[in-house]
C-alpha positions as CSV (number, residue, x, y, z in Angstrom):
1,X,-71.0,7.6,-3.7
2,X,-70.0,5.1,-6.4
3,X,-66.3,6.0,-6.1
4,X,-66.1,6.1,-2.2
5,X,-65.4,2.4,-1.8
6,X,-62.6,2.5,-4.4
7,X,-61.2,5.5,-2.6
8,X,-61.3,3.8,0.8
9,X,-59.6,0.7,-0.7
10,X,-56.8,2.9,-2.2
11,X,-56.3,4.8,1.1
12,X,-56.7,1.8,3.4
13,X,-56.1,-1.0,1.0
14,X,-54.8,-4.5,1.8
15,X,-51.5,-4.3,-0.1
16,X,-49.4,-2.4,2.5
17,X,-45.7,-2.8,2.1
18,X,-43.7,-4.0,5.1
19,X,-40.1,-4.7,6.0
20,X,-38.0,-6.2,8.9
21,X,-36.1,-3.9,11.2
22,X,-32.4,-4.8,10.9
23,X,-29.1,-3.7,12.5
24,X,-27.1,-1.3,10.4
25,X,-24.9,1.8,10.4
26,X,-25.2,5.3,8.9
27,X,-22.9,8.2,8.7
28,X,-23.1,12.0,8.2
29,X,-20.3,12.5,5.6
30,X,-19.3,15.1,3.1
31,X,-17.3,14.2,0.0
32,X,-14.6,16.6,-1.1
33,X,-11.0,16.8,-2.5
34,X,-8.2,17.4,0.0
35,X,-4.6,18.5,-0.2
36,X,-2.2,16.7,2.1
37,X,0.1,19.0,3.9
38,X,3.2,17.7,5.7
39,X,6.6,18.7,7.1
40,X,8.8,17.4,4.3
41,X,12.5,17.6,3.3
42,X,13.6,16.9,-0.3
43,X,16.6,14.7,-1.1
44,X,18.4,15.9,-4.3
45,X,20.7,14.0,-6.7
46,X,24.3,15.2,-7.0
47,X,24.4,14.4,-10.8
48,X,22.3,13.1,-13.7
49,X,21.7,9.4,-13.7
50,X,19.5,6.9,-11.9
51,X,18.8,5.7,-8.4
52,X,18.3,2.4,-6.6
53,X,16.0,2.7,-3.5
54,X,17.5,1.1,-0.4
55,X,14.1,0.8,1.4
56,X,10.4,0.7,0.4
57,X,8.2,3.7,-0.1
58,X,6.5,4.7,3.1
59,X,9.0,3.0,5.5
60,X,10.2,4.9,8.6
61,X,13.9,5.3,9.0
62,X,16.2,6.8,11.7
63,X,18.6,9.7,11.0
64,X,21.8,8.9,9.0
65,X,20.2,5.9,7.3
66,X,21.0,4.9,3.8
67,X,18.1,5.9,1.6
68,X,19.3,5.2,-2.0
69,X,22.3,4.7,-4.3
70,X,22.6,7.2,-7.2
71,X,24.8,6.5,-10.1
72,X,25.8,8.2,-13.4
73,X,24.9,7.1,-16.9
74,X,28.3,5.6,-17.5
75,X,27.9,3.7,-14.3
76,X,24.6,2.3,-15.6
77,X,26.5,0.8,-18.6
78,X,29.1,-0.7,-16.3
79,X,26.3,-2.2,-14.2
80,X,24.9,-3.9,-17.3
81,X,28.4,-5.3,-18.0
82,X,28.6,-6.4,-14.4
83,X,25.3,-8.3,-14.8
84,X,26.6,-10.1,-17.9
85,X,29.8,-10.9,-16.1
86,X,28.0,-12.4,-13.2
87,X,26.1,-14.7,-15.6
88,X,29.4,-15.8,-17.2
89,X,30.9,-16.5,-13.8
90,X,27.9,-18.6,-12.8
91,X,28.1,-20.6,-16.0
92,X,31.9,-21.1,-15.6
93,X,31.4,-22.3,-12.0
94,X,28.7,-24.7,-13.1
95,X,30.9,-26.0,-16.0
96,X,33.9,-26.5,-13.6
97,X,31.7,-28.4,-11.2
98,X,30.3,-30.6,-14.0
99,X,33.8,-31.3,-15.3
100,X,35.1,-32.2,-11.8
101,X,32.2,-34.6,-11.3
102,X,32.6,-36.1,-14.8
103,X,36.4,-36.7,-14.6
104,X,36.7,-37.6,-10.9
105,X,36.0,-41.3,-11.5
106,X,38.5,-41.4,-14.4
107,X,41.3,-39.9,-12.2
108,X,40.7,-42.5,-9.5
109,X,40.7,-45.3,-12.1
110,X,44.0,-44.1,-13.6
111,X,45.6,-43.8,-10.2
112,X,44.6,-47.4,-9.4
113,X,46.0,-48.6,-12.7
114,X,49.3,-46.8,-12.0
115,X,49.5,-48.4,-8.5
116,X,49.0,-51.8,-9.9
117,X,51.6,-51.3,-12.6
118,X,54.1,-50.0,-10.1
119,X,53.6,-53.2,-8.0
120,X,54.1,-55.2,-11.2
121,X,57.3,-53.3,-12.1
122,X,58.8,-54.1,-8.7
123,X,58.1,-57.8,-9.1
124,X,59.6,-57.8,-12.6
125,X,62.7,-56.1,-11.4
126,X,63.2,-59.0,-9.0
127,X,63.2,-61.4,-12.0
128,X,65.6,-59.2,-14.1
129,X,63.1,-59.2,-17.1
130,X,64.3,-56.1,-18.9
131,X,61.8,-56.4,-21.8
132,X,58.7,-56.5,-19.5
133,X,60.1,-53.8,-17.2
134,X,60.4,-51.4,-20.2
135,X,56.8,-52.2,-21.3
136,X,55.5,-51.6,-17.8
137,X,57.4,-48.3,-17.5
138,X,55.9,-47.2,-20.9
139,X,52.4,-48.0,-19.6
140,X,53.0,-46.0,-16.4
141,X,54.2,-43.0,-18.4
142,X,51.1,-43.2,-20.6
143,X,48.8,-43.3,-17.6
144,X,50.6,-40.4,-16.0
145,X,50.2,-38.3,-19.2
146,X,46.4,-39.1,-19.2
147,X,46.1,-38.0,-15.6
148,X,48.0,-34.8,-16.3
149,X,45.8,-34.0,-19.2
150,X,42.6,-34.3,-17.1
151,X,44.1,-32.3,-14.2
152,X,45.4,-29.7,-16.7
153,X,41.8,-29.2,-18.1
154,X,40.6,-28.5,-14.5
155,X,43.5,-26.1,-13.9
156,X,42.5,-24.2,-17.1
157,X,38.9,-23.9,-15.8
158,X,40.2,-22.5,-12.5
159,X,42.4,-19.9,-14.4
160,X,39.4,-18.8,-16.5
161,X,37.2,-18.5,-13.5
162,X,39.9,-16.5,-11.7
163,X,40.2,-14.1,-14.6
164,X,36.5,-13.5,-14.7
165,X,36.4,-12.7,-10.9
166,X,39.4,-10.3,-11.4
167,X,37.5,-8.5,-14.2
168,X,34.4,-8.3,-11.9
169,X,36.5,-6.7,-9.1
170,X,37.8,-4.0,-11.5
171,X,34.2,-3.3,-12.8
172,X,33.0,-2.9,-9.2
173,X,35.8,-0.4,-8.5
174,X,34.7,1.6,-11.5
175,X,31.1,1.6,-10.5
176,X,31.9,2.6,-6.9
177,X,33.8,5.7,-8.3
178,X,30.6,6.8,-10.1
179,X,28.1,6.0,-7.4
180,X,27.0,8.0,-4.3
181,X,25.1,6.8,-1.3
182,X,22.3,9.1,-0.1
183,X,21.6,9.2,3.7
184,X,18.7,10.7,5.7
185,X,19.6,13.8,7.6
186,X,16.7,13.3,10.1
187,X,14.4,10.5,11.1
188,X,11.1,10.2,9.3
189,X,9.0,8.4,6.6
190,X,10.6,8.0,3.1
191,X,8.7,8.6,-0.1
192,X,10.0,8.5,-3.7
193,X,6.9,10.3,-4.9
194,X,7.9,14.0,-5.4
195,X,5.6,16.6,-6.9
196,X,7.5,19.9,-6.5
197,X,5.3,21.2,-3.6
198,X,7.5,19.8,-0.8
199,X,8.8,23.2,0.2
200,X,5.6,25.1,-0.4
201,X,3.1,22.9,1.5
202,X,4.2,23.0,5.1
203,X,2.0,23.2,8.2
204,X,3.1,26.8,8.8
205,X,1.4,28.0,5.7
206,X,-2.1,26.5,6.3
207,X,-3.6,29.6,7.8
208,X,-2.4,31.8,4.9
209,X,-3.8,29.5,2.2
210,X,-6.6,30.7,-0.1
211,X,-9.2,28.7,-2.0
212,X,-7.5,29.8,-5.3
213,X,-4.1,28.5,-4.1
214,X,-5.5,25.1,-3.2
215,X,-7.5,24.9,-6.5
216,X,-4.5,25.8,-8.5
217,X,-2.6,22.9,-6.9
218,X,-5.4,20.6,-8.0
219,X,-5.0,21.7,-11.6
220,X,-1.2,21.9,-11.7
221,X,-0.3,18.8,-9.7
222,X,1.7,16.2,-11.6
223,X,2.5,13.3,-9.4
224,X,5.9,11.7,-10.1
225,X,5.6,8.6,-12.4
226,X,9.3,7.9,-12.7
227,X,9.1,4.2,-13.6
228,X,12.8,3.9,-14.6
229,X,14.2,5.9,-11.6
230,X,15.8,8.5,-13.8
231,X,17.2,11.5,-11.9
232,X,18.5,15.0,-12.8
233,X,21.4,16.9,-11.1
234,X,20.2,19.1,-8.1
235,X,16.6,17.9,-8.5
236,X,14.7,16.1,-5.8
237,X,14.0,12.4,-6.3
238,X,12.8,11.5,-2.8
239,X,11.6,13.1,0.4
240,X,11.6,12.6,4.1
241,X,8.3,13.3,6.0
242,X,9.7,14.4,9.3
243,X,6.7,14.8,11.7
244,X,4.1,12.2,12.8
245,X,1.3,14.7,12.4
246,X,0.0,15.8,9.0
247,X,-3.0,17.6,7.6
248,X,-5.9,17.3,5.1
249,X,-6.8,20.7,3.9
250,X,-9.9,21.2,1.9
251,X,-12.2,23.9,0.4
252,X,-15.8,23.7,1.5
253,X,-19.0,25.7,0.8
254,X,-19.9,27.8,3.8
255,X,-23.1,25.8,4.5
256,X,-21.0,22.6,4.9
257,X,-18.2,24.3,6.7
258,X,-20.5,25.6,9.4
259,X,-21.2,22.1,10.5
260,X,-17.6,21.7,11.6
261,X,-16.0,23.4,14.6
262,X,-12.4,23.7,15.6
263,X,-11.5,20.8,17.9
264,X,-14.3,18.6,16.6
265,X,-13.2,14.9,16.4
266,X,-14.1,13.5,13.0
267,X,-13.2,10.6,10.8
268,X,-11.5,10.9,7.4
269,X,-12.0,8.2,4.8
270,X,-9.3,8.3,2.1
271,X,-11.0,6.9,-0.9
272,X,-7.8,6.4,-2.9
273,X,-6.6,3.7,-0.5
274,X,-9.9,2.8,1.2
275,X,-8.9,3.5,4.8
276,X,-10.5,5.6,7.6
277,X,-8.5,7.6,10.1
278,X,-9.6,9.7,13.1
279,X,-8.6,13.3,13.2
280,X,-9.3,16.7,14.8
281,X,-10.5,19.9,13.1
282,X,-7.4,22.1,13.4
283,X,-8.4,25.2,11.6
284,X,-11.4,26.8,9.8
285,X,-11.1,30.0,7.9
286,X,-13.5,32.9,7.5
287,X,-15.4,33.0,4.2
288,X,-13.0,34.1,1.4
289,X,-13.7,33.9,-2.3
290,X,-17.1,32.5,-1.3
291,X,-15.5,29.4,0.3
292,X,-14.1,28.3,3.6
293,X,-10.8,26.4,4.2
294,X,-11.0,23.5,6.6
295,X,-7.9,21.7,8.0
296,X,-8.0,18.3,9.7
297,X,-5.0,17.2,11.7
298,X,-4.2,13.4,11.8
299,X,-1.4,11.4,13.5
300,X,-2.2,8.0,12.0
301,X,-1.7,6.6,8.4
302,X,1.2,8.8,7.4
303,X,3.0,5.8,5.8
304,X,-0.2,4.8,3.9
305,X,-0.6,8.3,2.5
306,X,3.1,9.1,1.9
307,X,2.7,8.8,-1.9
308,X,-0.4,11.0,-2.1
309,X,-0.7,14.8,-2.4
310,X,-4.2,15.5,-3.7
311,X,-6.9,12.9,-2.9
312,X,-10.6,12.4,-2.6
313,X,-11.9,12.1,1.0
314,X,-15.1,11.7,3.0
315,X,-15.3,13.9,6.1
316,X,-17.4,11.8,8.4
317,X,-18.9,14.1,11.1
318,X,-21.1,11.5,12.8
319,X,-21.3,7.7,12.8
320,X,-24.3,5.7,14.2
321,X,-24.9,2.0,14.7
322,X,-28.1,0.4,15.8
323,X,-31.7,-0.4,14.5
324,X,-31.6,1.0,11.0
325,X,-34.8,2.1,9.1
326,X,-35.6,4.4,6.2
327,X,-36.5,8.0,7.2
328,X,-39.6,7.6,5.0
329,X,-41.1,5.0,7.3
330,X,-41.2,7.5,10.2
331,X,-43.9,10.0,10.9
332,X,-44.5,12.9,13.2
333,X,-40.7,13.6,13.2
334,X,-39.6,16.1,15.9
335,X,-36.0,17.1,15.1
336,X,-35.8,19.2,18.2
337,X,-36.6,16.4,20.5
338,X,-35.2,13.8,18.0
339,X,-38.4,11.7,18.4
340,X,-40.8,10.1,15.9
341,X,-43.3,7.4,15.4
342,X,-43.0,4.1,13.6
343,X,-45.9,1.7,12.7
344,X,-45.3,-1.9,13.4
345,X,-47.2,-4.9,12.0
346,X,-48.4,-6.8,15.1
347,X,-50.5,-9.9,14.3
348,X,-51.5,-8.2,11.0
349,X,-52.7,-5.0,12.7
350,X,-51.1,-1.5,12.8
351,X,-49.5,-0.7,16.1
352,X,-48.0,2.8,16.5
353,X,-44.8,3.0,18.6
354,X,-42.8,6.0,19.7
355,X,-39.1,5.9,19.0
356,X,-35.9,8.0,19.6
357,X,-33.8,9.0,16.6
358,X,-30.2,8.4,17.5
359,X,-28.9,9.8,14.2
360,X,-30.0,10.3,10.6
361,X,-29.1,11.4,7.1
362,X,-31.3,12.2,4.2
363,X,-32.2,8.5,3.6
364,X,-31.7,6.5,6.7
365,X,-32.2,6.7,10.5
366,X,-30.8,4.8,13.4
367,X,-33.5,4.5,16.1
368,X,-34.0,3.0,19.5
369,X,-37.2,2.3,21.5
370,X,-38.4,4.9,23.9
371,X,-39.9,2.2,26.1
372,X,-38.7,-1.3,27.0
373,X,-39.1,-4.0,24.4
374,X,-42.4,-5.9,24.4
375,X,-45.9,-4.5,24.2
376,X,-44.8,-0.9,23.8
377,X,-41.2,-1.2,22.5
378,X,-39.4,-1.6,19.2
379,X,-37.0,-4.5,18.7
380,X,-34.7,-6.1,16.2
381,X,-36.7,-8.1,13.5
382,X,-39.9,-6.3,14.2
383,X,-42.0,-5.8,11.1
384,X,-42.6,-2.1,10.2
385,X,-44.8,-0.4,7.6
386,X,-42.8,1.1,4.8
387,X,-45.2,4.0,4.0
388,X,-47.1,5.1,7.1
389,X,-49.2,7.7,5.4
390,X,-52.9,7.3,6.0
391,X,-52.3,4.2,8.2
392,X,-54.5,4.2,11.4
393,X,-53.9,2.6,14.8
394,X,-55.4,-0.9,14.7
395,X,-55.9,-1.0,11.0
396,X,-55.5,-4.4,9.4
397,X,-52.2,-4.6,7.5
398,X,-52.7,-7.8,5.5
399,X,-55.4,-10.4,5.6
C-alpha cells in the first residue's frame, strides 16, 4: 500500500514527453553496391604516346566526330619545343611593337629636320653660297643616315620574327606527321574512363551473370587514373556509350529481392554523385549461390554516370511525404488495414485519435487523419505524446 502512490505516479506521472507533428518525408530504401552495365565501344590508340581530348568526359557526340588527338613520344618533345617557340614569338612581337612606338617620334622629328634643311638648301642655292650649301648637304646626309639606322633596326626585328614563324611552321608539319585524329564511329556519350570491362559488360549478358561474377568485378576493378593521358598501342583509352538506356545490376539477399518485382518503378540514388534517377526493375534472377541478381533499367543520367562502373546505390522502393511521426508514438498498429492510434495533447488532456498509415519504415511513419481535421482529426502542428504506453483517454498530460 505504501508503494502504490509511487507506482501510480510512475505509470501516470506528470512528466509526459510531447512533440509537434511536422511535415516530412520517409523512404523504404535498401543500400547496396551495383555494377553499371552499358552498350560500350572502346577506342584504341594506333601507337604509344599521349592523347589530347577534344571534348569533355560525359558529352554526347554525333557519328564521325573528332574525339581526341593522339601523338607519339617524339611528337610530345616537338610540342614542348613548339610551346617554347610560341613564347619567343610573343616576346619578339612585343619587342617589335615597343621599338616602333619608341622610335616613331624620332623618325618624324628627323624627317621634319630634313625637310627644313632641304628648303634652306634651295634658298642658299639662289644666293650661290657654296660654303653654306656644302654644310647643309652634310647635315642632310647625317640625318638620312640616322633615319636609315632606325629603320634598319626595325627591319632586323621583322626578319627575326619572320624566321621564328618559319621555324614554327616546320615544327607544326613535323607534329602533324606524328599525330592522328580519332573520330567516333557512332553517336553516343564519350568517356575517357576505361576499366577493361567494356566488352564484357553488355546488356545481352545480364541474364547470364552470377553473383560470383559480379563480386569478382568488385574485387578486380581498377578504374582508370591516367592523369598524364599516356596511351599504349592497340589499347583502349576512351569509349563511346552508344545507347540511351543502361543498367544497375546488383546482388541482393533473397529476403530483400522478394520485395522487388519485374516492371516495378523504383528510384535509384547514386551515392557517389548524390543524384536520384527513376528506373524500372528489368530482371530478377532465381536464387543462385544463396543470392539473387536484380537489374534496374534507366534512361536518365547516362552522362553523369559515364565515368563510373561500380558504385554504391540506394534502391528506393517507396517514397512518402506528409505528416511525419515516429512509429514508437503509435499504438494499436494494424498493418493489414494500415491503421493505428495516436494520442494528442488537447488542452493538457490526452485525446486518442485514429489515423491511417500512408507509409512507414522501421523508425518513422507518414500518417493522415481518418476523419476531418478538428475535434476528431489530426493536423499539422498538433501536439502528440511521444510514448503512448499506459496513457489513458482524458488523462492529464501536464499541469
